[in-house]
C-alpha positions in Angstrom: 87.9 106.5 103.9 91.4 108.2 105.1 92.1 111.4 102.7 95.7 111.1 100.9 97.1 114.8 101.5 100.8 115.6 102.6 100.1 117.2 106.4 102.7 118.7 108.1 102.9 115.8 111.4 105.3 117.4 114.6 104.5 114.8 117.0 101.8 113.8 119.7 99.5 111.4 119.1 98.2 111.3 115.5 93.9 111.5 114.9 92.3 108.5 114.8 91.7 108.5 110.8 95.0 109.5 110.1 97.3 106.5 109.9 99.2 107.3 107.1 102.5 109.1 107.8 104.5 110.3 104.6 107.6 111.3 104.0 108.7 114.2 106.2 105.9 114.5 107.8 106.7 112.7 111.5 110.5 113.6 111.4 112.0 114.6 114.9 115.5 115.6 115.4 118.1 113.6 113.7 115.0 111.0 112.8 113.6 111.1 109.6 110.7 109.4 110.9 110.3 108.9 114.5 107.5 106.5 115.4 107.1 105.9 119.4 104.0 104.0 121.2 102.8 107.8 122.8 102.7 109.8 119.0 101.5 106.1 117.7 98.6 106.1 120.5 99.6 102.5 121.0 101.7 100.3 124.1 104.9 99.4 122.5 106.0 99.3 118.6 108.6 101.9 117.4 110.3 102.6 114.0 113.0 105.6 113.8 115.2 106.3 110.4 118.5 107.6 111.3 120.4 109.7 108.9 124.0 110.1 109.0 126.3 112.5 107.4 129.3 110.8 106.6 131.9 110.8 110.0 128.2 111.4 111.5 127.4 110.1 115.5 124.3 109.5 116.6 124.3 108.1 120.7 120.8 106.0 120.7 119.8 105.3 124.4 117.5 102.7 124.7 115.2 103.1 127.6 112.4 100.3 127.8 113.1 98.7 124.6 114.8 96.8 122.9 116.1 97.9 119.3 117.4 96.4 116.3 119.9 98.5 113.9 119.5 97.6 110.7 121.1 99.7 107.9 119.5 100.8 104.7 121.5 102.4 103.0 125.7 102.3 103.9 127.1 100.6 107.5 128.3 101.8 110.7 129.7 101.3 113.3 127.5 99.9 116.4 129.2 100.3 120.1 127.0 99.0 123.3 128.0 99.2 127.3 129.7 95.3 126.5 130.1 95.3 122.9 131.2 96.8 119.6 129.9 95.5 116.3 130.5 96.3 112.6 127.5 96.4 110.2 128.6 96.1 106.3 125.4 97.3 105.5 125.0 97.4 101.7 124.0 100.0 99.1 120.4 100.3 99.1 117.5 97.8 100.6 117.0 96.7 96.8 120.3 95.2 96.3 121.3 92.8 99.4 120.5 91.3 102.8 122.0 93.6 105.4 123.7 92.4 108.9 122.2 94.0 111.8 122.9 94.6 115.5 120.5 93.6 118.7 120.8 96.5 121.4 119.5 95.5 124.8 117.1 97.6 127.0 118.5 100.1 129.8 121.1 100.6 127.5 123.5 103.0 124.9 124.6 102.3 121.8 126.8 105.0 120.0 126.2 104.4 115.9 128.9 106.0 114.2 128.9 105.8 110.0 132.5 106.6 108.2 130.9 107.0 104.7 127.3 107.8 106.1 123.8 106.1 105.7 120.5 105.5 106.4 119.6 103.1 109.5 116.3 102.0 110.8 116.1 101.6 114.1 113.2 99.1 114.9 112.4 99.1 118.7 109.4 97.6 121.2 109.1 98.0 124.5 110.2 95.2 126.2 110.7 93.6 129.8 113.3 91.3 129.4 117.7 92.7 128.9 118.9 90.0 126.4 122.4 90.2 125.5 123.4 92.8 122.3 124.2 90.6 119.6 125.2 90.9 115.8 123.1 89.8 113.2 125.5 88.4 110.3 123.8 88.8 106.5 124.2 85.0 105.4 122.1 83.6 108.5 119.3 85.6 107.5 116.5 83.6 106.0 115.3 84.8 102.6 111.6 83.1 102.1 109.9 83.2 98.7 105.8 83.7 99.5 103.1 83.4 97.0 103.4 83.0 93.6 102.5 84.2 90.5 101.3 87.5 91.0 101.1 87.2 94.6 105.5 86.5 94.9 107.3 87.9 96.8 110.2 87.8 98.9 110.6 88.0 102.7 113.8 88.8 104.4 113.2 87.1 107.9 116.2 88.7 110.0 114.3 88.9 112.8 110.9 87.1 112.4 109.8 85.4 115.9 111.1 82.2 115.1 114.8 83.2 113.5 115.9 85.4 116.1 115.8 86.1 119.8 113.8 89.4 121.0 112.2 89.7 123.9 108.6 91.6 122.1 109.9 92.7 118.8 109.3 91.0 115.6 110.8 92.4 112.7 111.0 91.4 108.3 111.5 93.4 105.5 109.2 92.1 102.2 110.5 93.2 98.7 107.5 93.1 95.9 108.0 92.7 92.4 106.6 95.8 90.2 102.6 94.8 89.3 102.5 92.3 92.1 100.6 91.9 94.9 101.7 91.4 98.3 100.3 91.2 102.2 97.4 90.1 100.6 95.3 87.4 101.4 94.5 91.1 103.4 95.0 89.1 107.2 94.9 90.7 110.8 96.7 90.4 113.9 94.6 92.1 116.6 92.9 89.9 119.0 94.4 87.4 121.0 92.4 83.6 119.7 94.8 81.2 121.6 96.6 79.1 118.3 95.6 81.2 115.8 95.9 85.0 116.1 97.7 86.8 118.4 97.2 90.4 118.8 100.2 92.6 117.6 100.9 96.5 116.4 102.4 96.8 113.3 104.3 99.6 111.2 104.5 99.0 107.9 107.6 101.4 106.5 107.7 101.9 102.6 110.4 102.7 99.8 109.8 102.6 96.1 112.8 101.3 93.8 113.0 104.4 91.5 110.9 106.6 92.4 107.4 106.1 91.6 103.8 105.0 94.0 102.8 101.9 95.4 99.1 101.6 97.2 98.1 100.1 100.7 94.8 99.3 101.8 93.7 98.7 105.5 90.0 97.4 106.1 88.1 96.9 109.8 87.5 94.5 111.5 85.6 96.2 113.6 83.2 98.8 114.0 85.5 102.0 114.1 88.7 100.3 113.0 91.4 101.4 110.8 90.6 102.5 107.3 93.5 103.5 105.1 93.5 103.2 101.2 96.7 105.7 100.2 99.7 105.7 98.0 102.7 105.6 99.4 105.8 106.3 98.8 110.0 106.9 100.1 109.6 106.8 103.4 106.1 106.5 103.9 104.8 104.6 107.2 101.6 103.2 107.7 100.1 102.3 111.2 98.1 99.9 111.9 96.9 99.4 115.4 94.0 97.0 114.5 92.1 96.2 110.8 92.6 93.4 107.8 95.9 94.8 106.1 96.9 94.2 102.6 97.1 94.3 99.9 100.5 96.0 99.4 100.5 96.8 95.4 103.6 97.8 93.5 103.8 100.3 90.1 104.7 98.1 86.9 108.5 98.8 86.9 109.4 99.4 90.1 109.5 96.9 93.3 108.1 98.2 96.2 110.2 97.6 100.1 108.4 97.5 102.9 110.3 96.7 106.8 107.4 95.3 109.3 108.0 96.3 113.1 105.7 94.4 115.6 105.4 93.8 118.9 102.1 93.0 121.1 101.0 92.1 124.9 101.0 88.4 124.7 103.1 86.1 126.9 104.4 84.1 123.4 106.5 86.1 121.0 104.4 84.9 118.1 103.0 85.6 114.7 99.8 84.2 114.2 97.2 85.4 111.4 93.8 84.9 110.5 93.3 85.6 106.7 89.9 87.8 105.6 87.1 85.3 104.7 86.4 86.7 101.2 89.8 86.7 100.4 91.6 83.6 101.8 90.8 81.7 98.8 93.6 82.8 96.7 96.2 80.8 99.0 94.5 77.9 97.3 95.6 79.0 93.9 99.1 78.8 94.7 100.2 75.9 94.1 98.8 75.9 90.8 101.1 78.8 89.8 105.5 78.9 89.6 106.6 81.7 91.7 107.5 85.0 90.0 110.9 84.2 87.6 112.3 87.6 88.6 112.5 86.0 92.6 114.2 86.1 94.2 115.7 89.3 93.6 118.8 88.6 95.9 119.8 86.3 98.1 121.9 86.8 101.5 126.1 86.6 100.6 128.6 85.2 102.8 130.9 88.0 104.1 133.7 88.4 106.4 131.8 88.9 109.6 131.4 91.5 112.0 135.2 92.9 114.4 133.1 91.9 117.3 135.5 94.2 120.8 134.0 92.7 123.7 
């Protein structure tokens, strides 16, 4: 079993047993968190957390990856080669759905924030160059998944069936205090037509008001990923394979995580298989109400972005 102590990590491929990246251990340059395929030891998925001081400006060179700029706190302006998008953002991930910007591969984007803020840059190595686009907050589908103490909220801003990308899939999950999410444990580490697709996944965590949550990944094959860790604000967990879940919110504190996924399959899809020992829990959901604390918030109308060709 992996240990949970916080040790400094400065880059390079992490040891095979190390998939938990505590806050501050995987930063580089302007990024509080910088996960790319080389350091993760896989092929496609990336996540960066950019922190900008008031008036701060950052240039993102996209290379062979597509990216989504998602405000975690604050708003920003995203200027690509062909368009400029004003992101209204939000006070925090616990206060509302955010708008976002899609930036294509083989481009340069300038990210500027007058008031400062923190911004997730979710990326995936891809083949097609799609146009830069704006994702309005009111168009983000907000899903309530599960019931009882398995209830959680999913903001499907870049799910496979809600926003067009070449490879990237990304969603936000909010779990009320004391509930379990990413449950039943499930996996997507092999290609089984019509049943499961292969996806590398990153979990990025925040805990409302501080505190600790817990996250589990159990092996789906001999020598596979085996993780049981406390997670706090700014932590990340890498999931190249394995049954992942549950993610457990502490009592009295909402647990947030951002999921970033990408894989090699021809079809961009999220197909999962439940752990055979735990999948029965889904059959109990129809007989229970959804947690009354949900939704924590819904998408709200906004005046929309100022878009300059």
